[in-house]
C-alpha positions as CSV (number, residue, x, y, z in Angstrom):
1,M,8.9,-11.2,0.3
2,L,8.1,-14.9,1.2
3,D,11.4,-16.1,-0.1
4,K,13.2,-13.5,2.0
5,N,11.3,-14.4,5.3
6,G,9.6,-11.0,5.1
7,D,12.8,-8.9,5.2
8,F,12.2,-6.0,2.9
9,T,15.8,-4.9,3.0
10,Q,16.6,-8.1,1.1
11,I,14.4,-7.1,-2.0
12,G,17.3,-4.9,-3.9
13,D,16.5,-2.8,-6.9
14,L,12.8,-3.4,-6.9
15,K,12.6,-0.9,-4.1
16,K,13.4,1.8,-6.6
17,A,10.6,1.0,-9.1
18,K,7.6,3.4,-9.2
19,I,4.2,1.9,-9.0
20,R,1.3,3.0,-11.0
21,C,-2.0,1.9,-9.9
22,Y,-5.6,2.2,-9.6
23,V,-7.3,3.5,-6.5
24,K,-10.2,1.2,-6.0
25,E,-11.6,2.5,-2.8
26,T,-10.3,4.9,-0.1
27,Y,-12.5,4.0,2.9
28,P,-12.6,1.7,4.9
29,K,-9.6,0.5,3.4
30,F,-7.3,2.3,1.1
31,L,-7.3,-0.4,-1.7
32,I,-5.2,-0.3,-4.8
33,S,-5.0,-2.6,-7.7
34,D,-2.8,-3.2,-10.8
35,G,-5.9,-4.2,-12.8
36,T,-5.6,-7.9,-11.6
37,F,-4.7,-8.0,-7.9
38,F,-5.7,-5.9,-4.8
39,I,-3.5,-4.7,-1.9
40,S,-4.3,-2.6,1.0
41,G,-2.1,0.8,0.9
42,Y,-1.1,2.5,4.5
43,F,0.3,5.9,4.7
44,T,3.1,6.9,6.8
45,K,2.7,9.5,9.5
46,D,5.2,11.8,7.6
47,W,3.1,11.6,4.6
48,L,0.1,12.5,6.4
49,K,1.6,15.5,8.1
50,N,2.8,16.6,4.6
51,S,-0.6,15.9,2.9
52,A,-2.2,18.2,5.4
53,S,0.0,21.1,4.3
54,N,-0.6,20.3,0.6
55,K,-4.1,19.8,1.1
56,I,-4.5,16.4,-0.2
57,K,-7.4,14.4,0.7
58,I,-7.2,10.6,0.7
59,T,-10.8,10.5,0.0
60,D,-10.4,12.4,-3.3
61,L,-8.2,9.6,-4.8
62,G,-11.0,7.2,-5.2
63,E,-11.3,5.7,-8.7
64,G,-8.1,7.5,-9.9
65,L,-4.6,6.6,-10.8
66,I,-1.7,7.4,-8.8
67,L,2.0,6.8,-9.1
68,I,3.9,5.8,-6.1
69,N,7.3,7.0,-5.8
70,K,8.7,5.6,-2.6
71,W,7.1,2.5,-0.9
72,S,7.9,-0.5,1.3
73,I,6.2,-3.7,2.0
74,E,5.2,-5.4,5.4
75,L,3.9,-8.6,6.0
76,C,1.4,-8.7,9.2
77,R,-0.6,-11.4,10.8
78,V,-4.3,-10.7,10.8
79,N,-7.5,-12.5,11.2
80,S,-8.5,-13.9,7.6
81,A,-12.1,-14.1,8.5
82,E,-12.3,-10.3,8.9
83,D,-9.7,-9.2,6.3
84,F,-10.5,-10.2,2.7
85,T,-7.0,-8.9,1.4
86,S,-5.1,-11.6,3.6
87,Y,-4.4,-15.2,3.1
88,S,-4.1,-17.8,5.8
89,G,-3.8,-15.1,8.5
90,I,-1.2,-12.9,6.7
91,E,-1.5,-9.6,5.0
92,M,0.7,-8.1,2.7
93,R,0.7,-4.3,3.1
94,L,2.0,-1.7,0.7
95,I,3.4,1.3,2.8
96,I,3.1,4.6,0.8
97,H,5.9,7.0,1.7
98,D,5.5,9.3,-1.2
99,F,3.2,9.5,-4.3
């Protein structure tokens, strides 16, 4: 992402990869891990609408494994003193479209 100046469209085939990850916590942040690193997960509005009809509760996913099928990455400026998942004022966010 840094090499591509934050442009997710330049990532290529990596976007098709499925991500299997551990849900560390669901509140106050949806925090997921690969076993070594942590990243904040954010859900799209469309996913939230569909999950309501499927009766999926985000809080029930804590300490479980999920397989993310469709995702994207965003880089956002944040206050690193308040956000522990950021570095030098930048947070990488995993946007979850489907899992």
